[in-house]
N, C-alpha and C positions, 0 to 999 in steps of 0.2 A: 446406417448411413449411406453404405455401399449402393444398395439397391435404390435409396434416394437420388444419388449422384447419376447413376445409369439412367432410370426413370427421366430426371431433368435433360439428360442429352439428347432425347427421342425428340427428333422434330414432331412438333404439336400439329404441322399442316397436314403431315402424312396419315393423322388420324382423322381428320376432317374431309379427307378425300374418298370419292367412291369409283373405283376402276369400272369404266364401262365398256371397254373394247379390249383388244391386245395391244393397242397404243395409247387409247386415251384415258383420262381420269377427270371427274369434274369436282372441285374444291368449292363446295357451295356454302360453306360457313359465310355469315354475315349478306348471303343474297337472299331474294324472295323464293330461293328455291331451297333453302336451308331446311325447311320443316317438310319437305317433299316425301310423300308414301311412295317407296319403291316396290313395285311389282314385278317381280322375275317373269320372264317369258321365253319363249324358244331361242330368240335372237340376243338377248341380253336383259335389259329391264325397261318399264314404262315407269317415268317419274311425274307423280301426281300432285299439284297444289290447285285443288279446283278454283275456279273451272279450266285450269290450264292442265294440258296433259302432254308430256314430251315423249318422244322415240327416238332412236338414233340407228344409223345403220353405217357399217365400215366394213369392208369399202361398198360404196353406193352406185347405183347402176348409172353408167356415163362418166365414171371417174376418168379423168385424164390428167396429165402433167401440164397440160396448158393453163390458160386464165380462167379462175373460178367462175368469172361470168360466163364462160364458154360451157362449162359444167351445168350452170343452172338453165343454160338455154337449152341444153341438150335433155333436162329432164322435165321443162316445159314441153317441148316437142313430144316425149315420150308419153307424158300422162295427157298431154292435149287439154289442158285447162281452156275454159272459155276465156277470152280475151278481156271482158269486161269485169271478172273478177279480182284483176290486180289493183292494189290501192296504194302500195308501196314497195319500192325496190331500191336498196342501196347497199355500197360497198363499206365495209367497216375495217379499222386498220387499228391496231394496238401500237403502244408503245416499244413493245418486244417483236415487232415486225409479222405479229401472226395477222392474217386477213379472214374475211368474211363476206360472201354474198348473201343478202338477206331480202327474202320476198315475202310480202304477207298479201294474201287474197282472201276475201269476203265472197263466201260461196253463197250465201244465200239460201234462196229456194233449191238452188241446184244441189247443195249438201249439208244445207243448215248449220254451218260452221264458219268459224275464222280460222285461217292455217298461216302459220308462219314457217316457210321453208327457208334453212340456213345451212350454208356449205361453209366449213370452218377449215382452214388451212393454217399449220403450225408446222414450220421447219419442212414443208414440202409433205406432210403427213394431212390427209383430209377425213373428214368425217362430214355426215348428213345429219342435222337435227332438225326434227320436225314437231313444231308446238300447234296444237290444237286446242281451241276452246269453243265455247257456244257461239251462235251468232247473236250478234251484237256487243260482243266484248269488244269494247273500244281498240283501235288500231293503235293507240300509243300503250296500251297496255302490253299489247301482244309486242311492239318492239321492247318495251322496257323489260320483260320477261325472257325474250329471245339474247337481247344484249347482255343480261346477267348471266346466260349461259355460254356465249361467247367470252366473256371475261372470266368464268369458273374453269373453261377448259384448258387442260395442260396435257403434256406428253408424259407419259410414264418413264420414257427412255429418251434423252436428247436425240433428235433426228430419226426416232420411230424404234420401236423393238422389232426387228425381223430376223 
């Protein structure tokens, strides 16, 4: 009976979360990403729920302590995306104070894909998430999959694990 009691005391959420960096985890249970195939790579892992593929970077190029929108502007300048590819850009804010800048681009003949670039900030700790899908994937589906990641993201340690 003691082992059953100890098992019952373990936090269920901890088992449903995947560490993705030294600071971040994704708690995907109940999200469209719950059944993702996770493919390890040199930088961490790629999450796949066809036709969506998500990669992440922490720390990302151009990361600052200023506004997230400024970081996104720097990334756009760095990658020099054609101006006519932008179809959506919005700021997201969670009830817990988390923030994100989300940008969706349709690259069409330029790269034959739809891409959602999202910068997430929780308690000053930032990560970049990039969701790609085949050209023709509806923008609303890209937004829905990105927002699900925004809501699933959490810190491993409050304030970051430094």
